[in-house]
N, C-alpha and C positions, 0 to 999 in steps of 0.2 A: 023543247027545244025548240027554234024556230026557226026550220030551214027555208032559204030563200034563195030557189036556184037562178043563177043568174048566166046571159047568155051572150051579153055584150059588154067590151071590153072597157065603153066610153060609159058604161052606168055610173053614176053619182057617187052611188051607193058604197062604191069601192075605192073612192079619195085614200081613205086610209094608207092603200096600197100601192099608189101609183107611184112608179117608177125609183124603187128601193137601192137601184143601185149608183142614185147621184148623191152623193152625201151631202153639197150643201144646202138642195134642195131640200132632202130629209131633215137635216137640223134645222131648218126656219119652221119646216111642217110640223117637226117634232113636239119645238119648243111651242110652237103659237096654239096646239091644241091638246098638248101636254101626255101623248102617247109615245110608246115605244112599239117594235116588230118584233114578235117570239118568230121562229123558225124553225119547223119540224119539230113532230110529233112530242120527243122527251121536253123539248125547249119551253112548248106549250104548256105540259103539264106539271115543268118544274113551278113557271112562273104562277100558276095556278095552286100550284100547292103551298107555294112562299104567300098565299092570301093579296098577288095584284088582281085589279079587276078588271074584266074585258071586256071592249066595246064592240069587237064582235069577230067572227071567226071568219077565214075562208080555206075553204076546204076541198081537196078531190073527193068524190062520193067514196072512195074507199076507205076513207079517216073516218066516216062517222060513227062507225059501229064502235075501232077502238078505242075512240076518246067519247063514247059517250056520256061516260059518267062526269068528266070535263063539262062536256057541254050542258047536263042539266043540273049543273051546279048554279047555272045562272039562266034559266030558261028563259027568260023575256030577250037575252042577247041573239043577236041577230048571227045566223048561220048561214054568210054565203054559200052557196055550191055551186062548184066549178069546173072546167074541163082542166087537165092542167096545162094544155096549149093557149086554153082561156088568163089561166093564171101569170104566163109568160108572156102572154101580151100586155096584161095591165101593170106589172112588177116589171119589166126588162130583162129579167134572167129566166132562167131556167130552174121553178122551184124546189129543192130541194123535197121530194115524196111527197108534194104537193098542198104543202100542210103549212098556215099562216095562223096567225093571231093577231089583235091589237089590243094591246090593255091597258091602262090608264098608268102613268107615272106617278109617283108618291111626292111629298113634299120634302125637301131637303130637311135632313135631321141634325139639327146645329152640332159642333164638334165640340164643344164641352156636354152634351146631353151623351155622348157615344163613352165619354173617356169616366168608364167604371172599374171599379177596382179589378174587375175579372179582364180586362183586358192589359196583357204584358207587351204582345208584340204587334208591332203596326207597321205596315206598310205604304210608302208612299210614292205613288207616281208622278214623277214631274214631265210637264211638256213631253209625257208620250206623244208620239201624234198618229201614231199607226196600230189603225183597230186591233188588229190581229193580235197586235202583241201587249196591248190591255187587255185583250181577253184571256189570252193565254197567260199572261201575268196574276188575274184575278182565279184561275182553274189552279193554279200551283200554290195559289195561298190559301183555297179552300182546303186542296188534299194536304196541306203539311204545315195546317194551324195557327192559321197566321189569324188573330184576334180582330181587324181590323186594317182595310184599305182606305186608303185617304189620297184621292184627286187632286191634282192644282188645278187652278181654274183654266189654265191650258192643255191639259190633258185633253185625250181625247173621249167621246164618250163612252162610259161602260156598256150604257144600254141602247148603242146603236146596232141594230141587228148584226153584222158582223161581228161585234165586241161580244156578244152575249151568244151567238153561234160556236163562234169558237170558245168561250168558256163553258162549255156544254152545260149551261143554265147556273154555273156558278156564283153570276153575280148574283143568282136573288137570294144566294145560301151565306156569302161574305157580309158581315156591315161594314156598311160603306159610306162616304159623302164626300163630296167636292167644296174644296175650302176655299174661304172668301177672301184670307189674304196671308199672299204666300211671297217671300218665308215669315211674316208677319207669323203666322199659325205655330210656324214650329219654335216657336218663342214660350207658347201657349203651354206645347208640349213639354218642352222641357222643364219650366215651372211645376209640371205635373209629375214629376223625378224621371220622364224620359232620355235616353241615351243619344242621342240624334246620332246614325250610323252615314252615312256619306259612301255609296258606292261609286270609287273615283279614283284615278290613277293620277296618284300626287308622287312626291318626292316624300311626304313625309306620311304616306300613306302604310295602314298596318294589315295584315293578312286577315284575309277572311278567318283563319286556324287562332291567329291571337284572339280576336273579337267573338269568339265562342268560347275560349278560356276564361273571357272574363265574367260569361255567366251573369250579367246584365239581366238586374228582376226584372226593370222595363227597357224596351229598347225598341226604337222608330229605325227602319231602315230605310234608306232614300234614292232611289233609281231616277236615272235624268233621261232625256232624250234620246233619240239612234241615233244622231248624229253628233252630238257636241257633246254630249254627258252634261254633268248640274252647272250650274252658270257661277262665277267665282263668288256673288254676293251667296248664293247658298252653301260653298262649301265652307266660305268663309263663317257663318254662323253654324255648321255641324257639330259636334263635339271631336267626330273622328270621322278619317279616310279612309276607309276598307278596299283592298284589292282584293280579287280571286287569281292567285298562284295561277301563273299561264306555263305550258311547255310547248312544243315545235315552232316554236316562235310567233305564236297565235297570241296578239294583245289586249284581245279582249272578246266576250261574249254576248252574243243576241240578248236583248234586257231583259225579254221572258226568261232565257237559259239562266242567264246571271239572279232572277229574284229565285226562280227554283232552288238553284245553288244555295244563296243564302240563307232561304228559309229551312233547307234542310239543312244547314248545317246549324242554325242557330234556334232546333226545335226542342222544346223543353220534354 
């Protein structure tokens, strides 16, 4: 491994890790350079195990031994060794456990290449702008056997640091891609035999129990933005609207919670 001690927060070699809490800045930087940041030893390891290639590592000294096997896979990649105080100066927040890595993004896989015979259950996250909810949705999808996750053009980035951290690295585990045409790509799914079930409170919605009883062979579950739900033109193109029955005067759940309940109810 290539250990590089760093003592200056302004060192240009740490540019990948600068001001990690500033979402707009990070979005532009990460898109321009094709990178994402993994935070914490478990997430760093899961990204490596998923085959992502690192650009560099930013580690407090105490992580060198436990992550040695990961670092040795790429001996030419720099390992910037810093104090936890310096890591906080660079990133703008207290880095959990003092472990970060910068990885290269992969090119998005076109939707048609993902629609194999093995893909029976799809989750679609439409315009969900909160990275925590995106990460929690991916974690639920991985835990409850969803075969593919699709995010619409306006959905938050699943590879933003916060999304990855909340997902506990399961964003590397579940196949996913960003749709290029929405809701145009929904028609493509329907042409492949998927029943498009939109999670929404409408006058004609069926219950989640009713949907589960249908036992559709191919199912695409669509979840809308946190505030206003799915847009009318998306609902109009869906095959079904589905609601989760509520008690206690509660009208809805958090979108990530709704996704988990729907994934469990429709598991095969």
